[in-house]
Each structure stands twice: as structure tokens, then as C-alpha cells.
N, C-alpha and C positions, 0 to 999 in steps of 0.2 A: 812800601810794602815788601815783605819777604816772599821770595818765590817759593813754589812748592817743593822745588829739588833742594831748598836749604832748611827743610824741615825734617827733623827726626822724630818719630813717635815709638815710644817705649810703652809695652803693657807689662804689668807686674801683679802678682797675686799678693793678697795681704799678708800671706805668711812669709813672703819673701821681702816684703817692706817692713814689716813689724815683727816684734818676737810674740808668738802667740802659743808658746809652750804649755803655759798654765791652762789656757782654753782648750788646747788639744788634749790635755790630760783629763779635763772634765768630760769631753766628747767621748774619749776611748773608754773611760771607766763607768760613765753613766748614760751615754747616749745622746741623741740629737736634741730630744726635749730639755734635758738638765744643760746642755751646751748653750741653747738659745736663752734660758732664762738667766744663766750666768753672764753671757754677753749684754743682756738688756739690764741686769743688776749692776754691771760694772760699766756701763756705756760712757760715763761720765770720767771715768779713770783712763788716762792716756796710755797707750801701749808704749813699750819701749822699742826703739829701733832694731830691726832685724839685719840679716845680713847683707841684704842689697841697699839698706838705707843710705849709706854714704855715697854709692854709685849715683843713687837717684838725685841726692843733694847736688853732687858736682854736675850732673847733667842739667839740671833746672836753673844752676848759676849760669850757663852757658847764655840763657836768654838776656841777661844784663848787658852783654857786648851789643845787642841790637843787629848784630850780621846775621844770627841763626835762630830758628825757632825750634825748641825741644818741647815736647809735650810727653807727659807720663799719664797713662790710662790705667785704671785700677779694673782688673778683671778677676773677680771672686766668685767663688761657689757659695758664699755666703747668700742669705736673703737680704733684701734692703732692711729688714728688721733688725737682724743681728749684726749687719754690717754697719750699722750706725756707729758703732764704737770705732770701726776703722776712719769713718769720715771725720769723727770728733778727734782722733788723734793726728789726722792729716792736719786739721785745723790747728792743734796743740803744737805741732812741731813746725808749723808755718811752711809747710810744701804746697808749692802752687799746683794741686792736683784738683781738677773739677769735674773731670767726666769718669764714670765707672759703669761697669755692667755687674750686677748681682745676679747670678744664674740660678740661684737656689738648689744647687746640686748638680746641674746639667754642665756638659763640657764648655770652657769659656772661650775655647779657640775660635768659636763661631763668629766671635764678633772682633777679631783682630782685623780682618778685611774690610768691614765697614768702618772701622776706626782709622784705618790706613796705618796699622802698626808695623814696624819693621821687625821688632823683637819683642818676645815673651820671656819673662823671667819667671819661674814657679819654682815652690818646693815639691810639687806633685809630678812624679816621673810619667805618670799616666797622661796627664794634661800636656806635658812637654811633647810626648810621643804622638799624642793626636795632632798638635800642631804641626810637627816635622812631617807626619804623613800626609798633611794636607798642605805640604809646600811652604811652610812657613818657619822662620829661624825661630828656635827656642832652646832655652838651657834650662836644667834643673839645678837650683842652687843649693850647694851642699851646706848642711848645719855647721855652724861654727866656723864659717870660712874666714881665716886669716883675721889681720888687723887692718885697721884703717890706714890707708897710705896718705901721709902728710906731704902732699906735692901740689904745685900749681898747676900741673899737667894732669889731664884725664887719659890715662894710660891703659888701653885695650892690648890683649894679647890672645892670639888665635893659634891653634893647632892647624895643620895643613890639611890632611887627607881627612875625609868624612865631615869636615867642618867648612873650611874655605872652599876646598875642592871636593869633588866627588869620591868615593872610595873606589874607583875602577883601578887604580894602582894598588892600594891597600889589599884588594882581593887577590891581585897576583901575589903580593907578599905573604899573605895569609895561606894561601891554597898551594903556592910552588917554591916559596922560600925567597931568601934576600938575593940569591944569585939571579934568579929569574926576574925578581923585581928590578934590580941594578940595570940588567941586561935590556930590559923592556923599557925602562925611563931614559937610557942613554939613547935607544934606537927611536924612541918617540919626542925625544927633546924639543923638536919644532912643532910638535902637534899639542896645542892647547889641552889642557885637562878640561873636564867638564865642570861646571860649577856645582859647589855643594850648598847646604843649607843656608850658610851664612855669607854667600856671595852678596845678595842685595843688601844686606846690614852693613857689610865691610864697604860696599859702593857708596851707601848713604853716608857713612862717616867720612869718607873720601870725599863726597862732595860738600860737606860741612867744612872740612878743612880747607877746601879752596877758597871759601868766603873770607879767610883771614890772610892778613900779610904773612908771607912764609916764615919770617923770624918771630911772629907773634901768636902762632897758632896754639891753644890751649888743648888740643886733640892729638894725642900720638897713638900710633898702631904698630904692632909688633906680631911677627910670624915666629912661633917658638915650635919647631918641628924636629924629629928624631931623624929626619932625612939629612944626608950629607953628599958630597960628591961621590958619584956623578949625578946623582938623583935631584941636585939642587937646580940644574940647569932647566929643566922643564917647568919648574915652579916660577923661576924667574920670567922666563918666556911667556907663560900662562897670564901671570900679573900685567906683564907689558902690553898683551893682547887686549886685557880688558882695560887698559888705561887706568889702573889702579897703582897708586904709589903707597909703599909702606915705608915708616920711618926706620924701622929696624927689622933684620931677618936674622933668625939664629938658626943655623943648621947643626944640631947637636950630636949627630950620629949615635943616637942611641942613649946619650949621657940622660941623667935625670934633670928635668926641666926645673925643679924646685928653687934651686939657689939662683938660677938664671932669672927666674921670674921675679925673686927678690931684688936682685941687682938691677933689673930692668925697672921695677916699682911699680908693677900692674896694679891698677885697680880691679879689673877682673881678667879671668882666664878661662878660655873655652876649648874643651877637648872632648873627643869622642869616647876615650877610654876612661872608665871609672877610676881604675887605679891610679891613673896619672892625675885625676882631679882629686882623689883622697891626699895623695902625697902632697900636692900644690897647696891645698886648703889650708895648711899649717901656716903659710905664709901670704895668701893671697885669696880672694874671694873667688870660688871656682863654680864654673857652671858645666854641668855634664850636658853633652849632645848626645842622647842615644839614638844614634844614627849610623848606618852601614853595617858591614860585616860583623864587626865587633859587638853589635847589639842586636840579639834577637828580639822580637816585638815582646814587650812588658804585658803581663797579664793585668787586669783591673783590680785595684784595691779600693778600699773605702777611706777617704780623706775629706776634710772640710777646710779648703783653703779659702 
């Protein structure tokens, strides 16, 4: 039997998993009733893969090893009636997804904790912000994100401040400048940073990695950060204090992350700055984490995810 510590549970919205552009057009132009009728009329027509579809395929494939257990939960603002097309598409694409919550337009993050989800991927930034506000890891998948990475490994890439770590150091940089930031990080090098919203997800990935022989692990993790010396030391010592190992750490000193993410072969990249995600999305699936000082609270909009 696989222990709870060897399990990873991902929550995903229907629009992150499948391409629902045409359905969304009907919703925007003609309203909810027309959208519902359209989905019912086309429920036997399979949806095409969305931006996060390849990632889900790779995650579910980990189950074949028998060493770990990965579950994907569908969290959707659809009703069960309009969501039937999504389940039919899951079956068509032979995805092992059996659990779902169709919330009928209400916030889906409420079901993350009962399902034991480590991460929520959505295309709705409001739903993502709700999850983050409630202490859960979440990211907004950018449209048209990158190309599928043809690699035997599942490569995760994370920004540092306000993603893996809290934004405590970033706040100093934004309010007092680079010199004050560097001086603070040098002074606090032995003081671990507080955890950010993705600390728990990174820890869960690390736990999965420990279940494989070291030279046969299909999961790789990388920190891709604008930090450079002397601000690198605190990061390294923080991860050491958490007992989390990263396969690669890139301290770029402000260089653009895009080509480094291409070279690493990332399957997905998480960053708190929308601009960095937009640039990276040309080469990799990108998840914006609207957390910390660079992300004032978003205002609600209407969406049907």
C-alpha cells in the first residue's frame, strides 16, 4: 500500500485541462443559457487538449511505477449538466480522472482541502487568488503556453520570492531598492525565509522523488530566480533547513528567464510576476501566482471555468 506521504493530488479546472475557447465565445456573446444549451448539444464531441493537458498526462503516468500515487481532481464552475462534456472528453482521451466538483458558478477552492489537493491550476485568476488567500497553492495558466516538452522527465521550475518563499525579502527590494535588499539578505543569511504558497507543493514533490532510486527519478525540480550573490546564500540555507533538495538552482542576477527555461526543458514554470510568465509562455507552460507585493488583490470578473 502506498503511504499518504507518497501521494500527490492536483486540482485542475476544465479550461486549463481542455480547450474551451469556442464554448467561452458562446458564453460571452450569448450568455449562460446559450452556453448550457451549446455544451449539452455538443456533449458527445470531445474537447481538444488545453494548455495543462500534457502536464496532467505526465503526472498520471507516474502511477505506472507503483512507487507513488498521483490523483487529478476536476474542479469546475460548470454544473454537472454542462460538465458532462468535460467528463466525456476525459474518457475519450483516456485520462484516469474519476473525481470532480461541479460548483455551478460558486468558488471551487472550497473543495481543495476536502480532496487533499496540493495545487490548483486554473485559467481564472480570481479563483486562483481565492485559493491563495486561503493558504493553498494555486496558479493561473496563461493561454497558449509553450509547446509540449518531449522529455522522459517531468520538469518543474519555480521562481523564488513570493512563490517558494514568502515575499518578505521582495518587499524590501520593492520599497527600499537593490542595495538595501542585498544588505538585508547578507545580514540574514543564516535566518531561514518563511515559506511561500508553493512550499507545501514543493515538499510533496520532494517526497515523491525520495520514493525512486536516485538515478531513476522521473521528477526534476529547479529554482529559477533573479537573485544572485550575495542573495543566494539565504535561499540555499533556507531549503537546507526545510530538508528539501532541488535538482537545479539558477541564480540569474536579473537575466531573462525564458531561454534558461527552454534549456532546462521545463514542463511548467511558476512565477509571481505576470510579465515574467508572459515572456516564458512562448517556450513553456506558465503559471502566474498572483501573490505578494507585486500582485494587488484582483477584482472579480465573470467566467465559466
